[in-house]
N, C-alpha and C positions, 0 to 999 in steps of 0.2 A: 628204767625203773629201780627205783629203791624198796625192796620186799624185805620184811622184818621176820619172815616165817617161811622163807622157803624150803621146802624138806621133799627129796626123790625117793621112791620106791629103790630103785637101782637105778643102772645107766642105762636101761632100756626105757625106764618111764622118762629120764632127762632126756634121753634124745630124742622121745616123740615129741617132748615139750619145747625143745630146743626147736627142730623142725618148724612147730609151728608158726615160728617167728620167721622163718624163713625163706617163703613163698614166693615171695619177691625175685628169689634167684633161679628159682626153675629154670633148666633150660637148656640147650645141646651145647651151648659155653662155658656150662659147671662143671669144674670137677671137686669131686671131697675129698681133702686129705684129713687123715686119722694122726695123732698122736699117739704109738701104741705104749702100754696097753690099753691102760683103762679107757682112753681114747676111741678106740676101734669100736664098742658096744652102742656110745653115741652117737660116733660118727654113720653108722651102719643104718640109724633109723634115721640120721639125716638126709644120708644118701637116696635111701628108698625112696623116701618122701619129694624128695627133689626129681627122681628118675636119674641122675645123675651116676658117673661111674666115682668106685672109691677106692682111694692110694693111701700107703701111709708114707710118713717122714718121721724119719725114727731120729729121736732129742734124748738123752741121756743128761738126768739131772747132776751137778757135781754137788756131792752132800759135803754139808761140812764133817770134818774128822770125826767128830764128838757129837756131834748133833745129825745126824744122816739126814733126817728129815726137813734141814736146816739147806734151801738152795743159797750155792756160793756163785752160781752159775750153772752153765748147762753147754753140750755140744751136742754137733748136729751131723747129720751125712754132709759129704762135699766141703768136710773140712772147718765147718761154723763153730764158731767157739765166741759163747756170749759171758761176759764174769760182772757181778755186783760186787765191786768193793766195798760198798756200804759192808753185806754180811760177811765178806771176808775179813775184814778189820773186827767184826764184830763175832765170829770164831775164832780168831787173832791164828788162821792158818797162815804157817809160811809157805815161803814159794815149793820148797819141796815136798809138803805136804798135799800142797794144790797139785802138783805134777803129777806124783801118785794116783792122787785120787782120778786125774784128769787118764791117766794111764790105765788102771782099771776099767773104767768107764766105757773108752775107746774101742778095749776089748770086747766088752757085752755091747756095745753098740753096734760092730762088726759083725757079732754072731746073729743078734736080731734082725739086723739087716738083709742077712743071709740067708735064714731061717725062714722070716715070713714072705721075701720078695725072691728067694729061690735066683733060677737063672732071667726074670724077669725083667726089664729096664724098667724105671721110674715110669710114671705115666707122662705125657706131654703135655707139659703145663701153659707151651708160648700161645700169649694171648688170650688167654682164658681166664674166667672167674673160678678162682682158687678157694674153696670156702674149709679151713684150718678149723679144724673141733679137737677138744679135749674136754676130759670128765669135767675140769674146772680150772681156774687160775688162784694162784697163791701169790707168790713173788713175779710171776710171769717169764721170768726165763726161758723156761723151756717154748711158752710159746712167742716169747719175743727171736729166738733159735730157728723155729718153724717158719712163723713168718719170713726171715730173711733168705732161710734156701729157696723158698718156693717163689720169692721175688727172684733169687739170682737163675731161678731155671723157666724165668719169663711168664710168670704170670701178669696178666694186665690188670688184674684187679686182685685184691686180697682181703677179706673177709675172716675176722676172726669169731670163732661162735664157740660160747661156753654154755652150761646150764647155771653155774654159779660163780661169783669172783667177789673180790671186797668193793667197797663202795667207791674205793680211788684208781680203779682199775685202770678205766678209760685215760684218767693222766699219766698212766705209767706207759701205753703199748699204744696210742693213740701216734705213735710216730711211725712204726711201722706196720699199720694194717690200714685200708681202708675206710672200711666200716669194721665196726663193733657190735656184737651182739650178744645177749646175754638173758638168760630167762629170771635169774634174780640175783642181787646184790646185798647181802644180808649184814646187817652189825647188832652185834662185834661178828669180825670173822678171825677165827683161829687156824682151823684147814678146812679143805674139800671135806671131807671125810663126815666130817660132822653135819652135814648136810644131807647125807644117804642115809636111809636106813639098812641098804645093803651095802658095802662099800667091800666086798672082798675082793681079792684081788683077781684081775683078768688073766687068764694063762693063755701059753702058747697055743691050745689047742684052737680055745674058744676064738685067738685073733686070726689062728689060718680058717676057719669053719665059716667067721666072717666073711673075709678076703673072697674065699671061694666061693660064698655063696653070691656075695657083691658080683664076680666075676661073669658067673653064670648067669644073671639075672643082664636083659637088656640094658644096653646103653643109656638109654632112653626109656623114661616110662611111657608105658601106652597111653593116650587119651583115655579119659575116665567116662564111665557111662554115666550119660546124661540125656535122660526122655522123660518125656510125659508118659503116664502110665494108666489106666483104670483099676481100680480098687474095688473088688463089690464086698459090700459089707452091712450085713442087718438089712437085707431085700432092697437095697442103695446103689448106686453106681458112683464112687467119689472119685478125684480126678487128683491126681498126685504130680510130683516130679521128683527122682529117684535120683541122685548122683553118688557113685561108687568111685574114688579115686583109688589106683592101683596102688594094690596090695594094704586095701584098708583094713583098719583095726577093731574095727564096731561101726555101729549105725545109729544115729541121733535121729529119732522120730519128731516130726513139730506139730504141736498142737497148738493152734492158733486160737485168737479168742475175740469178741467183742465184736462178731462178723466179717472179721479177716480171713487171709486165703495163705494159698500157696503162695502169692505173688506178693505176699507181705514186703516191703522192701527191706525193713528191720529184720525179719527173721531171717532173708533172703543173704543181707549183711554179715550174719550170724553165722551162719549154716557156711558161706564160702570161705569163711576163716575156719571151721570143723574140716572142709575137706582139705585145705591145706596143711590142715595136719594129720591128714591121716583118715580119718572119719569120714564115714560115707554119711548121705542125708537123705531124709524124705520128708518133704515138705506138702501137704496133701489137703484140700479142702475138707472140714467133717461135717459140712451140710450142702447139700443141695443149691442149686441157686432158688428152688421154689421153698426152702425152706429157711432163706435169710430172711427173706421178707418177714415172717415173722419171729420178730424180736425175742418172744419168747423162748425161740431153742438155742439163742445165744446164752441163755441162762439156764439151759437144761443141763447141769452135769453130767446127769445117770445119760442120759441122751449121747453127750459129746465122749465121756468115758467109755461107754459101750462100742463106740465108732473107733475109737481109739485103741482100742483091746482087741477088737474086731482084724485091723488092720495090721497092728504090731505082729499078733500072731501066724498072719500071714506070711510074714519077713523069712519067717524059719522054714518055711516050704521052696521060697523062690532059690536058683542057682546062685541069682548073682550078690547075696544077701545071707544063705543059709550060713550057720556056723557065727555068726557076727555077734558078739556082745552087745545088748540094747540098751540104750541111753533113751530119754525124753526130754522134750524141752519144748516147755509150756509157757504161754505169754498170756494174760490178763485171764480169761476165764480159762481158757486153755490150762492153764497151771492146775486148776483144781481137775482137770480132764488128766492130766497125767498121772498127778495123783492117785486119782481112779484106777487110771490101769495099772502102777508100778501096786497098788493093793491088790488090785485081781489079780496078776500076773506071777506076784510074791519074786521068787530069786531068781528070775527070769529075765526081770528088769535090774541092770548094774548101777544106772544113776539117773539122777532126775537132776531139771535146774528149772527154775523158774525165774523168768524175768518181768519186773512191775505186774506180777500174777498177784491171783484172787486164791491162793492155794484155803483160806476159811473157807471158800465155797463147797470145797468137798465132804465138810462135817468130821465131826469127830471122832465116828467108826471109824469112816474110810481111812482119815490123816494116824488113826492107832495102828492100822493094820499094815502102814508102807514099812518095807525094809531095808529098800532100796537108800543109800545116801543120797542127801538132796541139799541142795544148795538154792536159796531165795534172794533173788538179787531185785534191790529196792531203790531207786531214786533218792537223793538225800529231800531232797523237795518235796517227795510224795508222801508227805506225814501220816495222812490218815492209813494209808495202803502199808505205810512202814507198821503202823501200831498192828493192821490185821495181820500182817506178817508174823510179827512178834508173836500173837495169840495163835496163831496155829502153827507155829512153829511148838510152841508149848505143848503141842497134843500130838508132836511126833514121837517113836519113841524109835527113832533108827539116827544113824549120825546124820547131822543136819549142821549146815550154818547159814547163819544172814548177815549179808555184808551189805551195805550202805555204799552206795557209788554216788560219791561227793558231785556239787552241782549239777546233779541228774534231775531231770521231771519225771512224769510218768511215764513218756513215750523216750524217753533217753535221745533226746533231738539236738541237745547241747553236745560243743564241739568236743570230740575225741569219749563221750561218755559210752557209746555205743560199743566203738572199739575196743573200750575197756569193759565191757559187758562178754564181748566178744572171747577176750582172751581169758576172763575167769572162767567164764563157761568151758573155752577148749581143756584148761589145765584141769578141772572138776572132772569132766569124763575121760581124759586120759587117764589121770590119777585113776578113776575108781571103775571105768569098764573090764578091770582083772580085778580077782577078788581082793580085799580088802578089811582090814578089822577095823568093827565100826566102832566108834567112839565119838560121842557128842560135843560139840566145839563151842567157843563161847561167840557171841555176836560181834563181829568186827568192825571196825571202821577202816576202808578199804584208803591206804595214802595218797 
């Protein structure tokens, strides 16, 4: 996916957003291998989401003598050596200078390998799927070296996964990995760090802590909690579906609209993506069966919002969800209900996403009280609803964004459009369910 504005809060945020694209790799046959040091915080989130063991592959970049940020190649464990002749010529480095750089970096590589791994042998990769993770790709030399090492150690399948890379990264690295996964490929691309708000150096102590935490965790994640439950709210009993993946980072409550409920295939599709991203979800029926028979209830935003607010408030007391940051996802009239709840609960709501919603039905007083960052997703073929969303967004005083999804109608039934909605929603929740600075952004057209 080509993205022009990919930015991550820090490496942990990048890891969560990368993990959302790797759910298909979960299982007992997967191992996550990080490139220290910067790749370890990213990989720790990926390993946690996949329920996979975490190991390291120590690689050292061979920086040009007068431009150390320019990689002439890389060396790795097991004697692996990768050179970029084009960069060597560009840097004007002779054989003696290259040899001196390699000698110095080889000593540091051995020091780090001893420091991080101690007496423990590398993870057994034979016959397994190995996900190689770094905090980004620039020239690709270190990633190439890592992929060669894990392949030599017996990996049956090599997946190279990074948060950010240049547009042509697949052309550079397709020959060393079976699958390439990236959150964004911004253009222009000058350095990995420009796409992180916090790209401070990862220290040895943080690497050791994350590796120790991964060893202490089970080798495979416990299955997620996934069950039906009954939720009392305002004198009625509402049925819901609660899914909490291992190590959940937040919970998103779905507000369905136009008579839809917890079995909505579109919202279940989005919820599944959020679960794979490490977010818990609650899909529940805002109305009882008897209430649904009266169509006036479907558009009673005050009623729907009060129900959603009551249920969201109860999650703070449940042991499975206590302490999880709260997000709201609304569809159709459920979007207005979500904004009603966001206004009522204030800072307790960390983020809101609307899919093909009617936020205008919340009314100007409610819209003006919403403080949670709000993403409005509308299909490009849904002209009238686009206009209604633009008007509603003008009434919001919080951070907000209106994204028009190409080739999508009101129900996002067109191929690939609902997948894009799920990705955009997942990115928004993962970015905002921790505190962030509010800044209203422009309407943008998704490529």
